[in-house]
NUKOLGU-677619 format. One record per residue (C-alpha): residue number from 1; chain; x, y, z. Coordinates in Angstrom, 3 decimals, always signed. Each point is the difference from the previous one (the first is absolute). Layout:
<recs>
     i   ch          X          Y          Z
   NUM    A          X          Y          Z
...
</recs>
This chain:
<recs>
     i   ch          X          Y          Z
     1    A    +16.505    +31.176    +20.182
     2    A     +0.182     -3.782     -0.019
     3    A     +0.602     -2.788     -2.487
     4    A     -2.287     -2.836     -1.075
     5    A     +1.392     -3.136     -1.679
     6    A     -2.456     -1.382     -2.563
     7    A     +0.653     -3.722     -0.367
     8    A     -0.974     -2.533     -2.647
     9    A     -3.138     -1.651     +1.453
    10    A     -0.826     -3.687     -0.172
    11    A     -1.487     -0.890     -3.375
    12    A     -1.104     -3.548     +0.837
    13    A     +1.208     -3.081     +1.820
    14    A     +2.384     -1.158     -2.744
    15    A     +1.287     +3.390     -1.164
    16    A     +3.289     +1.007     +1.640
    17    A     +1.173     +2.735     -2.363
    18    A     -1.049     +2.382     -2.746
    19    A     +1.643     +1.970     -2.779
    20    A     -0.192     +3.792     -0.182
    21    A     -1.362     +0.747     -3.464
    22    A     -0.764     +3.736     +0.118
    23    A     +0.334     +2.829     +2.499
    24    A     -3.125     +2.191     +0.112
    25    A     +1.457     +2.520     +2.491
    26    A     +3.439     +1.604     +0.112
    27    A     +2.147     +1.329     +2.835
    28    A     -1.408     +3.368     +1.101
    29    A     -3.592     -0.820     -0.990
    30    A     -2.807     +0.511     +2.503
    31    A     -1.967     -3.200     +0.650
    32    A     -3.399     -0.513     +1.596
    33    A     -1.800     -2.977     +1.523
    34    A     -0.622     -2.720     -2.618
    35    A     +2.116     +1.787     -2.624
    36    A     +1.572     -2.626     -2.306
    37    A     +3.768     +0.195     +0.576
    38    A     +1.418     -2.761     -2.168
    39    A     -1.108     -2.734     -2.362
    40    A     +1.260     -3.480     +0.869
    41    A     -0.262     -3.375     -1.667
    42    A     -0.050     -3.459     +1.546
    43    A     -0.112     -3.353     -1.739
    44    A     -3.776     +0.223     +0.357
    45    A     -1.269     +3.528     -0.664
    46    A     +1.047     +3.619     -0.417
    47    A     -1.195     +2.513     +2.575
    48    A     +0.718     +3.329     +1.712
    49    A     +1.409     +0.678     +3.455
    50    A     -1.824     +2.954     +1.527
    51    A     +1.036     +2.463     +2.682
    52    A     -1.014     -0.687     +3.581
    53    A     +0.672     +3.574     +1.161
    54    A     +0.063     +3.598     -1.208
    55    A     +3.321     +1.726     -0.478
    56    A     +2.910     +0.577     -2.384
    57    A     +1.915     -2.817     -1.670
    58    A     +3.663     +0.502     +0.942
    59    A     +1.637     -3.305     -0.971
    60    A     -0.496     -2.908     -2.408
    61    A     +1.799     -3.191     +0.994
    62    A     -0.333     -1.896     -3.296
    63    A     +0.209     +0.741     -3.697
    64    A     -2.214     -1.270     -2.789
    65    A     +0.420     -3.713     -0.859
    66    A     +1.561     -0.676     +3.412
    67    A     -1.402     -2.787     +2.203
    68    A     -1.421     +0.858     +3.436
    69    A     -0.620     -2.496     +2.796
    70    A     -3.258     +0.108     +1.960
    71    A     +0.570     +2.198     +3.050
    72    A     +2.848     +2.036     -1.513
    73    A     -0.312     +3.785     -0.038
    74    A     -0.980     +1.387     -3.392
    75    A     +0.011     +3.719     +0.816
    76    A     +0.509     +2.387     +2.905
    77    A     -2.659     +2.684     +0.469
    78    A     +0.454     +3.108     +2.121
    79    A     -3.083     +0.572     +2.146
    80    A     -1.224     +2.602     +2.457
    81    A     +0.779     -0.751     +3.639
    82    A     +1.922     -3.067     +1.075
    83    A     +0.509     -2.759     -2.513
    84    A     -1.723     -3.357     +0.494
    85    A     +2.513     -2.830     +0.159
    86    A     -1.247     -3.428     -1.090
    87    A     -0.005     -2.399     +2.909
    88    A     -1.978     -2.784     +1.629
    89    A     -3.715     -0.480     -0.565
    90    A     -2.222     +2.163     +2.167
    91    A     -3.479     -0.899     +1.107
    92    A     -2.554     +1.345     -2.433
    93    A     -3.403     +1.139     +1.301
    94    A     -2.960     -2.223     -0.897
    95    A     -1.583     +2.713     -2.134
    96    A     +3.088     +0.251     -2.191
    97    A     +0.380     -3.795     -0.148
    98    A     -3.471     -0.254     -1.503
    99    A     +0.711     +2.622     -2.651
   100    A     +3.389     -1.463     -0.976
   101    A     -0.904     -3.681     +0.385
   102    A     +2.150     -2.211     -2.176
   103    A     +2.752     +2.534     -0.595
   104    A     +1.745     +0.386     +3.359
   105    A     +2.664     -2.553     -0.915
   106    A     +1.009     +2.162     -2.942
   107    A     +0.766     +3.089     +2.118
   108    A     +3.740     +0.248     +0.199
   109    A     +0.390     +2.706     +2.639
   110    A     -1.834     +0.362     +3.329
   111    A     +1.086     +2.303     +2.857
   112    A     +2.093     -1.380     +2.803
   113    A     -2.134     -1.089     +2.998
   114    A     +1.768     +2.629     +2.099
   115    A     -1.425     +2.772     -2.169
   116    A     -2.694     +2.120     +1.637
   117    A     -3.683     -0.853     -0.528
   118    A     -0.523     +3.216     -1.965
   119    A     +2.864     -0.857     -2.383
   120    A     -1.334     -3.538     -0.429
   121    A     -3.472     +1.308     -0.843
   122    A     +1.502     +2.443     -2.478
   123    A     +2.023     -2.731     -1.664
   124    A     -2.956     -2.401     -0.095
   125    A     -1.952     +2.691     -1.866
   126    A     +2.865     +0.170     -2.494
   127    A     +0.041     -3.803     -0.299
   128    A     -3.750     -0.009     -0.581
   129    A     +0.454     +2.370     -2.905
   130    A     +2.866     -2.133     -1.353
   131    A     -2.024     -3.215     +0.044
   132    A     -2.684     +1.316     -2.332
   133    A     -0.323     -2.109     -3.116
   134    A     -0.486     +1.525     -3.411
   135    A     -2.805     -1.921     -1.701
   136    A     +0.465     -0.492     -3.737
   137    A     +0.696     +3.250     -1.769
   138    A     -1.944     +2.104     +2.506
   139    A     +0.884     +3.511     +1.117
   140    A     -0.453     -0.732     +3.714
   141    A     +1.557     -2.425     +2.438
   142    A     -2.193     -2.478     +1.885
   143    A     +0.741     -1.898     +3.185
   144    A     -0.214     -3.822     -0.103
   145    A     -3.162     +0.118     +2.130
   146    A     -1.738     +2.346     -2.442
   147    A     +1.154     -2.043     -2.966
   148    A     -1.280     -3.239     +1.560
   149    A     -3.406     +1.575     +0.660
   150    A     -0.144     +1.261     -3.593
   151    A     +0.914     -3.415     -1.363
   152    A     -2.604     -1.747     +2.144
   153    A     -2.727     +2.457     -1.053
   154    A     +0.985     -0.022     -3.668
   155    A     +0.935     +3.674     -0.235
   156    A     +1.939     +0.972     -3.099
   157    A     +3.043     +2.275     +0.080
   158    A     -1.914     +2.721     -1.866
   159    A     -2.835     -0.127     +2.534
   160    A     +2.369     +0.149     +2.969
   161    A     +1.769     +3.056     -1.360
   162    A     -3.234     +1.974     +0.006
   163    A     -0.829     -0.687     +3.656
   164    A     +0.865     +3.114     +2.065
   165    A     +2.769     -0.691     +2.502
   166    A     +0.171     +1.603     +3.443
   167    A     +3.539     -1.137     +0.817
   168    A     +3.202     +1.978     -0.478
   169    A     +0.367     +1.194     -3.616
   170    A     -3.537     -1.282     -0.655
   171    A     +1.033     -3.562     +0.824
   172    A     -2.847     -2.520     -0.031
   173    A     -0.550     -1.393     +3.497
   174    A     -1.865     -3.062     +1.228
   175    A     -2.926     +2.168     +1.166
   176    A     -0.134     +1.778     -3.381
   177    A     -0.394     -3.214     -1.950
   178    A     -2.470     -1.542     +2.482
   179    A     -2.130     +3.144     -0.081
   180    A     +0.011     -0.074     -3.776
   181    A     -1.050     -3.656     -0.056
   182    A     -2.920     +0.689     +2.369
   183    A     -1.315     +2.688     -2.360
   184    A     +0.772     -1.886     -3.198
   185    A     -3.502     -0.663     -1.266
   186    A     +0.589     +1.204     -3.549
   187    A     +2.219     -1.579     -2.675
   188    A     +3.767     +0.400     +0.446
   189    A     +1.465     +3.401     -0.752
   190    A     +1.381     +0.374     -3.490
   191    A     +3.486     +1.387     -0.479
   192    A     +0.219     +3.625     -1.053
   193    A     +2.480     -0.894     -2.669
   194    A     +0.308     -3.412     -1.570
   195    A     +3.529     -1.350     +0.440
   196    A     +1.303     -2.289     -2.689
   197    A     +0.792     -2.814     +2.432
   198    A     -3.563     -0.051     +1.383
   199    A     -1.477     -1.267     -3.260
   200    A     -0.656     -3.771     +0.171
   201    A     +0.754     -0.292     -3.683
   202    A     +3.315     +1.790     +0.150
   203    A     +1.036     -1.692     +3.244
   204    A     +0.641     -3.264     -1.834
   205    A     +2.298     +1.661     -2.538
   206    A     +3.538     +0.343     +1.399
   207    A     +1.847     +3.190     -0.809
   208    A     +2.883     -0.816     -2.384
   209    A     +3.385     +0.337     +1.727
   210    A     +2.615     +2.412     -1.330
   211    A     +2.225     -1.545     -2.637
   212    A     +3.425     -1.029     +1.339
   213    A     +3.085     +1.685     -1.399
   214    A     +1.457     -2.278     -2.668
   215    A     +3.530     +0.288     -1.332
   216    A     +1.374     -1.511     -3.188
   217    A     +3.309     -1.665     -0.682
   218    A     +0.224     -1.112     -3.604
   219    A     -3.072     -2.122     -0.751
   220    A     -0.677     -0.725     +3.696
   221    A     -1.992     +2.067     +2.445
   222    A     +0.345     +0.024     +3.758
   223    A     -1.430     +1.776     +3.025
   224    A     +0.601     +0.070     +3.727
   225    A     -2.186     -2.242     +2.165
   226    A     -2.650     +1.917     +1.896
   227    A     +0.018     +0.043     +3.777
   228    A     -2.976     -2.385     +0.042
   229    A     +1.737     -2.396     -2.393
   230    A     +3.108     +0.016     +2.183
   231    A     -2.032     -0.731     +3.121
   232    A     -1.940     -2.812     -1.672
   233    A     +3.234     -1.478     -1.320
   234    A     +1.551     +0.002     +3.464
   235    A     -3.075     -1.580     +1.594
   236    A     -0.332     -2.740     -2.604
   237    A     +3.668     -0.966     +0.267
   238    A     -0.205     +0.105     +3.797
   239    A     -3.073     -2.241     +0.013
   240    A     +1.643     -2.591     -2.239
   241    A     +3.064     +0.010     +2.244
   242    A     -2.125     -0.278     +3.152
   243    A     -2.680     -2.571     -0.803
   244    A     +0.278     -3.469     -1.499
   245    A     -2.523     +0.511     -2.796
   246    A     -1.976     -2.997     -1.216
   247    A     -3.204     -0.090     -2.068
   248    A     -3.141     -2.086     -0.323
   249    A     -2.466     +0.337     -2.875
   250    A     -3.580     -1.128     -0.404
   251    A     -2.648     +0.383     -2.699
   252    A     -3.437     +1.055     +1.166
   253    A     -3.394     -0.288     -1.690
   254    A     -1.682     +3.334     +0.753
   255    A     -2.968     -0.424     -2.344
   256    A     -2.494     +0.059     +2.886
   257    A     +1.706     +3.051     +1.521
   258    A     -0.045     +1.767     -3.383
   259    A     -3.713     -0.688     -0.479
   260    A     -0.788     +1.140     +3.555
   261    A     +1.777     +3.321     -0.515
   262    A     -1.689     +0.541     -3.363
   263    A     -3.351     -0.425     +1.724
   264    A     +0.596     +2.496     +2.824
   265    A     +2.444     +2.624     -1.340
   266    A     -2.652     +2.306     -1.499
   267    A     -2.137     +0.036     +3.148
   268    A     +3.127     +0.413     +2.115
   269    A     +1.171     +3.085     -1.895
   270    A     -3.474     +1.516     +0.064
   271    A     -0.364     -0.495     +3.739
   272    A     +3.573     +0.667     +1.175
   273    A     +1.167     +2.414     -2.728
   274    A     +3.136     -2.140     -0.300
   275    A     +1.163     -2.667     -2.415
   276    A     +0.177     -3.623     +1.121
   277    A     +3.250     -1.265     -1.504
   278    A     +1.549     -3.432     +0.450
   279    A     +2.645     +1.378     +2.363
   280    A     -2.169     +0.044     +3.174
   281    A     -1.394     -3.430     -0.930
   282    A     +3.488     -1.492     -0.188
   283    A     +0.923     +1.813     +3.203
   284    A     -3.019     -1.460     +1.776
   285    A     +1.176     -3.525     -0.839
   286    A     +3.584     +0.815     +1.065
   287    A     -1.182     +1.371     +3.355
   288    A     -1.988     -3.183     +0.711
   289    A     +3.028     -2.131     -0.894
   290    A     +2.252     +2.085     +2.265
   291    A     -2.356     -0.784     +2.870
   292    A     +0.415     -3.703     -0.795
   293    A     +3.804     +0.280     -0.287
   294    A     +1.061     +2.668     +2.540
   295    A     +3.698     -0.783     -0.536
   296    A     -0.331     +1.687     -3.421
   297    A     -0.957     +3.200     +1.861
   298    A     +3.322     +0.299     +1.791
   299    A     +3.456     +1.538     -0.180
   300    A     +3.540     -0.877     +1.087
   301    A     +1.976     +2.112     +2.455
   302    A     +3.466     -1.492     +0.374
   303    A     -0.582     -3.455     +1.457
   304    A     -3.608     +0.738     +0.973
   305    A     -3.185     -0.657     -1.956
   306    A     -2.726     +2.590     +0.641
   307    A     -3.538     -1.235     -0.653
   308    A     -2.062     +3.080     -0.800
   309    A     -3.423     +0.329     +1.564
   310    A     -1.241     +2.621     -2.459
   311    A     -0.367     -0.814     -3.682
   312    A     +1.289     +3.127     -1.763
   313    A     -0.220     -0.755     -3.698
   314    A     +2.292     +1.888     -2.371
   315    A     -1.145     +0.526     -3.607
   316    A     +2.656     +0.748     -2.601
   317    A     -1.167     +2.985     -2.069
   318    A     +1.497     +1.254     -3.247
   319    A     +0.933     +3.691     -0.104
   320    A     -0.129     +2.246     -3.081
   321    A     +3.805     -0.180     -0.363
   322    A     -0.067     -3.803     -0.151
   323    A     +1.230     -0.547     +3.552
   324    A     -1.975     -1.802     +2.690
   325    A     -1.094     +1.011     +3.485
   326    A     -1.668     -2.244     +2.575
   327    A     -2.761     +1.704     +2.010
   328    A     -1.252     -2.086     +2.909
   329    A     -3.563     -0.808     +1.049
   330    A     +0.256     -0.196     +3.791
   331    A     -2.037     -2.687     +1.824
   332    A     -1.306     -1.196     -3.353
   333    A     -1.576     -3.075     +1.633
   334    A     -2.542     +2.283     +1.692
   335    A     -1.324     +1.301     -3.329
   336    A     -2.794     -1.559     -2.020
   337    A     -0.010     +0.023     -3.806
   338    A     -1.442     +3.508     -0.173
   339    A     +2.626     +1.331     +2.389
   340    A     +2.822     -1.722     -1.876
   341    A     -1.213     +1.325     -3.357
   342    A     -0.201     +3.562     +1.286
   343    A     +3.416     -0.226     +1.684
   344    A     +1.593     -1.392     -3.182
   345    A     -1.482     +2.697     -2.242
   346    A     +0.855     +2.827     +2.406
   347    A     +3.620     -1.047     +0.531
   348    A     +0.580     -0.658     -3.693
   349    A     -1.251     +3.447     -1.049
   350    A     +1.979     +1.828     +2.683
   351    A     +3.132     -2.044     -0.679
   352    A     -0.017     +0.986     -3.674
   353    A     -0.539     +3.646     +0.858
   354    A     +2.732     +0.048     +2.663
   355    A     -2.366     +0.637     +2.923
   356    A     +0.834     -2.920     +2.296
   357    A     +1.187     +0.681     +3.542
   358    A     +3.083     -1.753     +1.447
   359    A     -2.224     -2.067     +2.310
   360    A     -1.888     -1.441     -2.971
   361    A     +3.069     -1.741     -1.417
   362    A     +1.227     -1.402     +3.314
   363    A     -0.682     -3.103     +2.058
   364    A     -0.946     -2.525     -2.701
   365    A     +0.012     -3.667     +1.046
   366    A     -0.649     -1.635     -3.408
   367    A     -0.030     +1.353     -3.555
   368    A     -2.165     -0.607     -3.052
   369    A     +0.805     +1.102     -3.558
   370    A     -2.212     -0.232     -3.077
   371    A     +2.411     -0.523     -2.898
   372    A     -2.866     -1.149     -2.206
   373    A     -1.002     +3.596     -0.652
   374    A     +3.190     +0.295     -2.077
   375    A     -0.787     -3.164     -1.970
   376    A     +2.406     -2.290     +1.888
   377    A     -1.123     -3.601     +0.477
   378    A     +2.229     -0.591     +3.015
   379    A     +3.105     +1.353     +1.701
   380    A     +2.436     -0.468     +2.871
   381    A     -0.501     +3.029     +2.267
   382    A     +2.688     +1.063     +2.481
   383    A     -0.950     -0.045     +3.669
   384    A     -0.690     +3.371     +1.603
   385    A     +2.269     -0.017     +3.084
   386    A     -0.423     -0.797     +2.848
   387    A     -3.006     -2.033     -1.115
   388    A     +0.319     -3.685     -0.893
   389    A     -2.346     -0.276     -2.982
   390    A     -1.498     +1.726     -3.015
   391    A     -2.675     -1.207     -2.427
   392    A     -0.221     +1.012     -3.667
   393    A     -3.223     -0.380     -2.003
   394    A     +0.354     -0.528     -3.739
   395    A     -2.372     +0.845     -2.842
   396    A     -3.402     -1.690     -0.081
   397    A     -0.341     -1.905     -3.305
   398    A     -2.626     -2.046     -1.794
   399    A     +1.353     -3.524     -0.426
   400    A     -1.260     -3.414     -1.133
   401    A     -0.185     -2.321     +2.980
   402    A     -1.130     -3.509     +0.880
   403    A     -3.197     +0.180     +2.062
   404    A     -0.814     -3.071     +2.065
   405    A     -3.656     -0.899     +0.620
   406    A     -1.803     -3.113     +1.315
   407    A     -1.084     -0.676     -3.559
   408    A     +3.487     +0.230     -1.452
   409    A     +2.692     +2.490     -0.915
   410    A     -0.220     +2.656     -2.693
   411    A     +1.957     +2.988     -1.282
   412    A     -1.258     +3.450     +0.909
   413    A     +1.142     +3.622     +0.064
   414    A     +1.109     +1.147     +3.448
   415    A     +1.600     +3.141     +1.403
   416    A     +3.311     -0.744     +1.677
   417    A     +2.782     +1.873     +1.760
   418    A     +3.445     -0.947     +1.323
   419    A     +0.979     +0.897     +3.573
   420    A     +3.734     +0.453     +0.666
   421    A     +1.014     -0.215     +3.644
   422    A     +3.509     +1.070     +1.088
   423    A     +0.918     -0.787     +3.598
   424    A     +2.987     +0.028     +2.333
   425    A     +1.396     -3.533     +0.202
   426    A     +1.889     +0.852     +3.183
   427    A     -3.187     -0.568     +2.007
   428    A     -2.689     -0.948     -2.562
   429    A     +0.490     -3.502     -1.367
   430    A     -1.296     -1.187     -3.352
   431    A     -2.984     -1.769     +1.536
   432    A     -1.262     +3.093     +1.808
   433    A     +0.691     +2.296     -2.953
   434    A     -1.762     -2.366     -2.378
   435    A     -2.981     -0.660     +2.260
   436    A     -0.493     +3.713     +0.582
   437    A     -0.305     +0.863     -3.693
   438    A     -2.176     -3.088     -0.504
   439    A     -2.326     +1.261     +2.731
   440    A     -0.245     +3.387     -1.745
   441    A     -0.927     -1.879     -3.202
   442    A     -2.685     -1.982     +1.814
   443    A     -1.612     +3.149     +1.365
   444    A     -0.038     +1.506     -3.493
   445    A     -1.342     -3.121     -1.732
   446    A     -2.704     -0.565     +2.625
   447    A     -1.015     +3.636     +0.266
   448    A     -3.038     +0.288     +2.227
   449    A     +0.194     +3.560     +1.250
   450    A     -2.917     +2.393     -0.280
   451    A     -0.090     +3.738     +0.313
   452    A     -1.349     +1.251     +3.350
   453    A     -3.247     +1.329     -1.497
</recs>
């Protein structure tokens, strides 16, 4: 018999630790490949750590509510034969690289290069099983390659789960999904049973969170802060201590933008089966301004300024419990309006239902928050570290305004909004911060975009 040390895998480039929230297996339990072992929580998302091998759990290294560093051993599992000791990276065959593309950096244990070829192949098979990604609330695990193909072809989770799989434990392979697509001449398969979360109507309605335990002392009531509230508190205080916050504000006439959206939103929803909200429109203007002012798309690392090539736009999203999470649209500058709208709607729905992956809340380079949806006219948002700027959009209001024309000035009703730009004064001076938000305003006021159809 041997021992296998299951370590806490990487959860993203900025996540160094996680908190053990609930053990799903106990000492003495038999575990199988992909069995959830423990629930963990980071400052971004909650997720499970699954078993990479089959065996018996013989030791737990941490208790609930304890903090674990990335790379530390969570549990020890007794396995048949000799145990696999985590060591240096081994060369992975091309076939396996294709199937696990994008996830190799998250594998915390690879056999030592001195291990025999047979042992390496056996371990790679175990790693392949480990790197499967559970899509949504599905019953099966899917590799990143399969999930990317499904996303590109527009396959729903319900449709994927009805495709017969020829892999181990009926796993869906690349050939399975390609064969299905070649024969897919009829409408998509309908799910055998309609899950609540698959209804478009119910997807927009967040599930109410459990009520916190409230204690009374005389006429006052008090409760303990939730884990999320504690994490947010720490991050906000840390950001204020780290960055020299300064703000610039500007009022924008979005009457033309409002009228444009009113004219296309019905056709957009009919064609795309998605709503066209103001969020992707504001994002489109922000992305164009970030191209004009690349220093706003940067971060600070000690004494170094890192200018980011990719524009990964974070969008603050309200959760059912009142807290916020910031899913990230990666390479947002490569998306047109349709792509932005679909990405915004998809991330918002999955954020509110707790179905985001750790990768989807990592790597943001600039953040946008729509405080107008709560009725706020303006605000002073706190920078999302290690970024150097964040833009808040207030409520759009009808207001009397002076309208200048060649024939004279007159008073008219216009739709206006206030943009609040917080930026890090350590590297962003007032001129740059002010010109950036002014450029966003200009793109909104002189809206000339058209949908790509």
